[in-house]
C-alpha positions in Angstrom: 167.8 0.0 175.3 165.3 2.4 175.3 166.1 5.1 172.6 165.7 7.8 175.2 167.8 6.3 177.8 170.3 5.9 174.8 170.5 9.1 173.7 170.7 10.6 177.4 173.7 8.5 178.1 175.2 9.7 175.1 174.8 13.5 176.1 175.9 12.5 179.7 178.9 11.1 178.5 177.9 7.8 180.4 178.3 4.5 179.4 175.5 1.4 180.1 177.8 0.0 182.6 177.7 3.4 184.3 174.2 3.8 184.4 173.8 0.1 185.7 176.5 1.3 188.6 174.7 4.9 189.4 171.3 3.3 189.7 172.0 -0.2 191.6 170.3 -0.7 194.7 172.8 0.2 197.9 172.8 0.0 201.7 174.6 0.8 204.6 177.2 -1.9 203.7 178.3 0.5 200.9 179.3 3.1 203.4 182.9 4.0 203.8 184.7 2.3 206.9 185.5 4.7 209.5 188.9 3.3 210.1 189.9 4.7 206.5 190.7 7.7 208.4 194.2 7.5 209.7 193.7 9.2 213.2 190.1 7.3 214.0 191.5 4.9 216.7 193.2 8.0 218.3 189.9 10.1 218.6 188.1 6.8 219.4 190.4 6.0 222.4 190.4 9.6 223.3 186.7 10.2 223.7 186.2 6.8 225.4 188.7 8.1 228.2 186.8 11.1 228.5 183.6 9.1 229.3 185.5 6.7 231.3 187.0 9.7 233.5 183.8 11.6 233.5 185.5 14.6 231.7 183.5 17.5 230.2 183.6 17.6 226.5 182.8 20.4 224.4 181.7 20.3 221.0 182.6 23.6 219.0 180.8 24.0 215.6 180.2 26.4 212.6 177.4 28.9 211.8 176.1 27.0 208.5 174.2 24.2 207.5 177.1 21.9 207.7 178.0 23.2 211.2 175.0 23.0 212.6 174.3 19.2 211.0 177.9 18.3 212.6 177.3 19.5 215.9 173.7 18.0 215.8 175.3 14.6 214.8 178.0 14.8 218.0 175.1 15.9 220.7 172.7 13.1 219.2 175.8 10.4 219.8 176.6 11.2 223.1 172.8 10.7 224.0 173.1 7.4 222.4 176.0 6.5 224.5 174.1 7.8 227.5 176.8 10.2 228.4 175.6 13.9 229.4 178.8 15.8 230.4 178.8 17.0 227.1 178.1 21.1 226.1 178.2 22.7 222.6 178.6 26.0 221.0 177.5 27.5 217.7 179.5 30.6 217.2 178.0 34.1 216.0 179.5 35.2 212.9 179.2 38.6 214.0 180.5 38.5 217.5 182.7 35.5 217.1 183.6 35.0 213.7 184.8 31.6 212.0 186.5 28.9 214.2 187.6 28.4 217.7 189.1 31.7 218.9 191.1 32.3 222.0 188.7 34.0 224.2 186.3 31.0 223.7 189.1 28.6 224.8 189.5 30.6 227.9 185.8 30.7 228.7 185.7 26.7 228.0 188.7 26.1 230.1 187.1 28.4 233.0 184.0 26.2 232.9 186.5 22.9 233.5 186.0 21.1 230.0 189.1 19.0 229.2 188.4 17.9 225.9 187.4 20.0 222.6 186.0 18.5 219.6 185.9 21.0 217.0 183.6 20.2 214.2 183.6 21.7 210.5 186.6 24.1 211.7 190.1 24.1 213.5 192.9 23.5 210.7 193.2 27.1 210.5 193.1 27.9 214.2 196.7 27.6 215.3 196.9 30.4 218.2 193.7 29.1 220.0 194.9 25.4 219.4 198.2 26.3 221.1 196.4 28.2 223.7 194.4 25.0 224.8 197.3 22.9 225.1 199.1 25.4 227.2 195.8 25.5 229.3 196.0 21.2 229.3 192.7 21.0 227.2 193.3 18.3 224.6 191.6 18.9 221.2 190.3 16.8 218.5 189.9 18.5 215.2 187.2 17.1 212.7 187.0 19.4 209.8 187.2 19.3 205.8 188.8 22.5 204.9 191.9 22.7 203.2 195.0 22.9 205.5 198.4 24.0 205.3 201.8 21.9 205.0 202.0 22.7 208.9 198.8 21.4 210.9 197.9 22.6 214.1 199.0 21.7 217.9 196.3 19.3 218.8 195.4 15.8 220.2 194.8 14.5 216.8 192.8 15.2 213.6 190.1 13.8 211.2 190.3 15.1 208.2 189.1 13.7 204.5 192.6 14.4 203.2 194.2 12.4 206.1 193.0 8.7 205.0 194.5 5.4 203.8 192.3 5.8 200.8 189.7 8.0 198.9 192.3 11.1 199.3 190.9 13.2 196.2 187.2 13.3 197.6 186.3 16.2 199.4 183.6 15.7 202.0 181.9 18.2 204.1 182.1 18.4 208.2 179.0 16.4 208.8 180.3 13.3 206.8 183.5 13.4 208.8 181.6 13.6 212.2 179.3 11.0 211.3 182.2 8.5 210.4 183.4 9.5 214.0 180.0 8.8 215.4 179.6 5.5 213.6 183.0 4.3 215.0 181.8 5.0 218.5 178.3 3.5 218.1 179.6 0.5 216.2 177.2 1.0 213.4 175.6 3.5 211.1 172.6 5.2 212.6 170.1 6.4 210.1 169.0 9.8 211.3 172.7 10.9 212.0 173.5 9.7 208.3 170.5 11.7 207.3 171.9 14.8 209.0 175.4 14.3 206.8 173.4 13.9 203.7 171.6 17.2 204.2 175.1 18.9 204.9 176.6 17.1 202.0 174.0 18.5 199.5 174.4 22.0 201.7 178.0 22.4 201.2 178.0 21.5 197.4 180.3 18.6 197.8 180.8 16.5 194.7 177.9 13.9 194.6 180.4 10.8 193.6 181.5 7.8 195.3 180.9 7.8 199.0 179.3 11.2 199.3 176.7 10.0 196.7 175.8 6.9 198.4 175.3 9.0 201.7 173.0 11.6 199.7 171.2 8.5 198.1 170.6 6.7 201.6 169.6 10.1 203.3 166.7 10.4 201.0 165.7 6.8 201.2 165.9 7.4 205.2 163.6 10.5 205.1 160.8 8.7 203.2 161.0 5.9 205.2 161.6 7.5 208.6 159.1 10.6 208.1 161.9 12.6 210.6 159.7 15.7 212.3 162.8 17.7 212.4 163.3 17.5 208.5 159.7 17.2 207.6 158.7 20.6 209.4 160.6 22.5 207.2 159.0 21.1 204.3 156.0 21.8 201.8 154.0 18.5 202.1 152.9 18.6 198.7 156.5 18.2 197.4 158.0 14.8 196.9 161.3 14.2 198.8 164.6 14.2 196.7 167.9 16.0 196.9 166.2 19.2 196.0 164.4 18.9 199.4 167.6 19.1 201.3 169.5 21.8 198.8 166.4 24.1 197.9 164.0 23.8 201.2 165.7 22.6 204.4 169.1 23.6 204.1 168.6 27.6 203.2 166.3 27.6 206.4 169.2 26.5 208.5 171.5 28.5 206.9 169.3 31.5 207.3 169.3 31.0 211.2 173.3 31.7 211.1 172.9 34.6 208.6 170.2 36.6 210.6 170.2 35.6 214.3 173.0 37.5 216.2 172.6 35.9 220.0 173.0 32.9 221.3 169.4 31.7 220.4 171.3 30.4 217.3 172.2 27.2 219.2 168.2 26.5 219.0 169.0 25.0 216.1 170.9 22.3 217.6 167.8 21.6 220.1 165.7 21.2 217.1 168.0 18.5 215.8 168.0 16.7 218.6 164.9 16.6 220.4 161.9 14.4 220.2 159.2 16.9 221.9 157.1 17.7 219.6 155.8 21.0 220.9 159.7 22.1 221.3 159.9 21.0 217.4 156.9 23.1 216.4 158.2 26.2 218.4 161.9 25.9 217.0 160.7 25.2 213.2 158.5 28.6 213.7 161.9 30.1 214.7 163.9 28.9 211.8 161.0 29.9 209.1 160.7 33.3 210.7 164.8 33.9 210.3 164.3 32.4 206.6 161.4 34.8 205.9 163.6 37.6 207.0 166.5 36.5 205.3 164.5 36.1 202.0 163.0 40.0 202.6 166.2 41.6 203.1 168.0 40.1 200.7 165.5 40.9 197.9 165.5 45.0 199.6 169.3 44.8 199.1 169.1 43.4 195.7 166.5 45.9 194.5 168.6 48.7 196.1 171.0 48.5 193.3 171.2 50.4 189.7 173.0 47.2 187.9 173.5 49.1 184.7 176.2 51.2 186.5 178.3 48.0 186.2 177.6 47.2 182.4 181.3 47.9 181.3 182.8 46.0 184.1 184.2 42.6 184.0 183.9 41.8 187.7 181.2 43.4 189.7 182.6 45.0 192.9 179.9 46.8 195.3 180.2 48.1 199.1 176.9 48.2 200.6 176.3 49.9 204.0 174.0 48.9 206.8 173.5 45.2 205.6 173.7 42.2 207.7 176.9 40.9 206.8 175.3 37.3 206.5 173.6 38.2 203.4 176.2 39.7 201.3 177.2 36.2 200.0 173.4 35.8 198.8 173.5 39.2 197.3 176.7 38.4 195.2 174.9 35.2 194.0 171.8 37.1 193.1 174.0 39.7 191.2 176.0 37.2 189.6 172.8 35.2 188.4 171.4 38.5 187.2 174.5 39.7 185.1 176.5 36.4 184.6 179.4 38.3 185.9 181.9 37.5 189.1 180.6 39.5 191.7 182.1 40.8 195.1 180.0 42.7 197.7 181.8 44.1 200.7 179.9 45.2 204.1 181.6 47.0 207.3 182.2 44.3 209.9 182.8 44.7 213.6 186.6 45.2 213.2 186.5 48.2 211.2 187.2 46.4 208.0 185.0 45.8 204.9 184.3 42.1 204.9 183.5 40.8 201.6 181.7 37.8 200.0 182.2 36.8 196.2 180.7 34.5 193.7 182.1 33.8 190.3 181.7 31.5 187.1 183.5 29.2 185.3 186.6 30.9 183.4 187.6 32.9 186.6 188.8 31.3 189.6 188.3 33.5 193.0 190.9 31.6 194.7 193.6 32.6 192.3 192.5 36.0 191.9 192.4 36.3 195.5 196.1 34.9 195.8 197.3 37.5 193.2 195.7 40.2 195.2 197.1 39.0 198.7 199.1 42.5 199.1 195.9 44.2 199.7 194.2 41.7 201.6 193.8 41.5 205.2 192.0 37.8 204.9 190.8 35.7 202.3 189.9 32.0 201.6 187.7 29.7 199.4 187.8 27.9 196.1 187.2 28.9 192.6 183.3 29.8 192.7 182.9 31.0 196.0 184.9 33.2 198.8 185.5 35.5 201.2 187.8 38.3 202.2 188.5 41.2 204.3 190.3 44.5 203.1 190.9 47.5 204.5 188.6 50.5 203.4 191.2 52.8 201.7 191.8 49.6 199.6 188.7 49.3 198.1 189.1 51.0 194.9 192.5 49.4 194.4 190.9 46.0 194.7 188.0 47.0 192.2 190.5 47.9 189.7 193.0 45.3 190.0 190.5 42.5 190.4 189.0 43.5 187.1 192.5 43.8 185.5 193.0 40.3 186.4 189.5 39.4 184.7 190.0 41.3 181.3 191.6 38.7 179.2 189.3 35.8 180.7 186.5 34.1 179.1 184.0 34.0 181.8 181.0 31.8 181.1 178.3 29.8 183.2 178.8 26.0 183.3 177.8 24.2 180.3 174.4 22.7 180.2 173.8 19.1 179.1 170.8 19.7 177.0 168.8 16.7 175.0 166.8 17.6 172.4 163.4 15.6 172.3 160.3 15.2 170.5 156.8 15.4 172.3 156.2 11.9 172.7 159.7 11.8 174.8 157.8 13.8 177.7 156.3 10.5 179.2 156.5 9.2 182.6 158.7 6.3 181.9 161.4 8.9 180.5 161.0 10.7 183.8 161.7 7.9 185.8 164.6 7.0 183.9 166.1 10.8 184.3 165.1 10.4 188.2 166.9 6.8 188.4 170.3 8.9 187.9 169.4 11.0 190.7 170.8 12.6 193.0 171.7 15.3 190.8 174.0 18.2 192.2 178.0 19.3 192.6 179.8 17.6 189.8 176.9 15.5 188.6 174.5 18.0 186.9 170.7 17.6 185.8 170.4 17.1 182.3 167.9 19.5 180.5 165.3 18.6 177.7 164.4 20.9 174.6 161.7 20.8 172.5 160.6 23.1 169.4 156.6 24.1 169.5 154.9 26.8 167.9 154.3 29.9 169.5 150.7 29.4 168.7 150.4 26.8 171.9 151.7 29.6 174.3 149.2 31.2 177.0 150.4 34.3 178.7 149.8 34.8 182.5 150.1 37.7 184.7 149.8 40.4 181.7 152.4 38.3 179.9 155.0 37.7 182.5 154.5 34.0 182.7 154.1 31.4 180.2 152.3 28.0 180.0 150.7 25.7 177.9 150.8 21.6 176.7 153.4 19.5 175.1 151.2 16.4 175.1 148.0 15.1 177.1 150.1 14.2 179.7 152.8 16.9 180.3 152.3 20.8 180.4 154.9 23.4 180.2 155.0 26.5 182.4 158.0 29.5 182.7 157.9 32.6 184.8 159.5 36.1 184.2 159.9 35.8 180.3 157.7 39.2 179.9 157.2 39.1 176.4 154.5 38.0 173.6 156.0 35.6 171.2 153.2 36.3 168.6 151.8 33.8 166.3 153.1 31.1 164.4 156.6 31.3 165.4 158.9 28.4 166.2 160.5 28.9 169.6 162.6 26.3 171.6 161.9 25.8 174.8 164.7 24.5 177.2 163.9 23.1 181.1 163.3 20.2 183.4 161.0 17.6 183.4 159.1 17.3 186.9 156.2 15.3 188.4 152.8 17.4 188.6 152.2 17.2 192.3 149.0 19.4 191.9 147.4 17.1 189.6 148.7 14.1 191.2 149.3 10.7 189.1 151.7 10.3 186.6 150.9 13.8 184.9 154.5 15.5 184.3 155.3 19.7 184.1 158.1 21.0 182.2 159.6 23.9 184.1 160.9 26.1 181.1 164.3 28.0 181.9 164.9 29.6 178.6 163.4 30.1 175.7 164.5 31.0 172.0 163.0 32.2 169.0 164.0 30.4 165.9 164.5 32.1 162.5 
């Protein structure tokens, strides 16, 4: 066995058999059977009944990437079935809030819809679904969020935790509707699968079992089929992998839901369901403009903060006025990454409450903290590392004091990195390919870091010392950003980072992206 591979597997706590299993060729035959969902036949029969009776069907989604992908899968499905009595709606986070609400149920009834299919929402909308039943509308819920012991009243529910097998595997909303679409089509469609792959990465689903397979296949199909709706959002110089989904496409789709307050948010569905090139070009510009605005507003909000005010706080709790509520999660994440502390950012919402978004690190579970604080929370939800909540303004300081008290004795830290110590000869194309063969990396299967000790004499400084670059060997350079320090001469420094293909140079040249530099004694 290659020595580098042996050391890498040891660091990642993988056996050689694990490696062979993770890297084996897969095809559509490796996908989950839609019939594993216990209510799939009920949903299949009811949708076919609607088609046979020419009933109007409403697809009701959500305003994040998973929600957009879920609705897009269903709209493309009905196009393939040549059924056109179908409408869709992406709610505005500003006007409608999350999930189907009673006002929308009344409007859907008024417009003559007989069947609602919720995607990426539904299991917590009890009153809305009860109203739908009273109005004679059947509802099929497709969702993946955690549900209570009592489920809402509806026609049926398709959910990853309502299965015959694989009950412990969280899966995103788009995965669930991809399974439903596959049941109705009788086959797995490659484009619909690629949409589900994007959502799996975007929604931070654990990359194991069926989730891993669908992402691997989605990457393959995007490379093979060159879908314009994906490629128009990409940098053509970059190779296509899971980072393409997670860092290039998903943030742009999410930006629309964060920034756009009117019905033009629904253009994203048109984008993922049209073959008209001019329309694709027009909407891709709309998406990119929303993303550029999102980046600028987030940066402005972050730069306005003096984080030194919170140096003694265990949890940073901030109230920002006049900020788009779709951006507070991004600001919270930026603060957490900068300070290495959990963070909650609040702003005023349309209901005269403070709406908050929280991000946390290992050692301080937000869902557990919110449960402890529920007596002063109006609404809350989420998981260990991210969550949302609403409080009355008069409870802001009590919340801040109490969440800091909960964190006081906690050991809070970043997720431990897998770091493989290397020699300069290890930085070669063959070893780069070994690392890539283990991809996709993501939630629950983190990409390993490499480290190497070099002399500071090998460092060249850029932008008045802000950035560093140099060569590890003749086939691999290194580069690092925002170090803002000169490390002098003849010092030993340890570089930690990740190995990438140098697309600028082409061929088999490599670039080592430095994320951390430590001066050695």
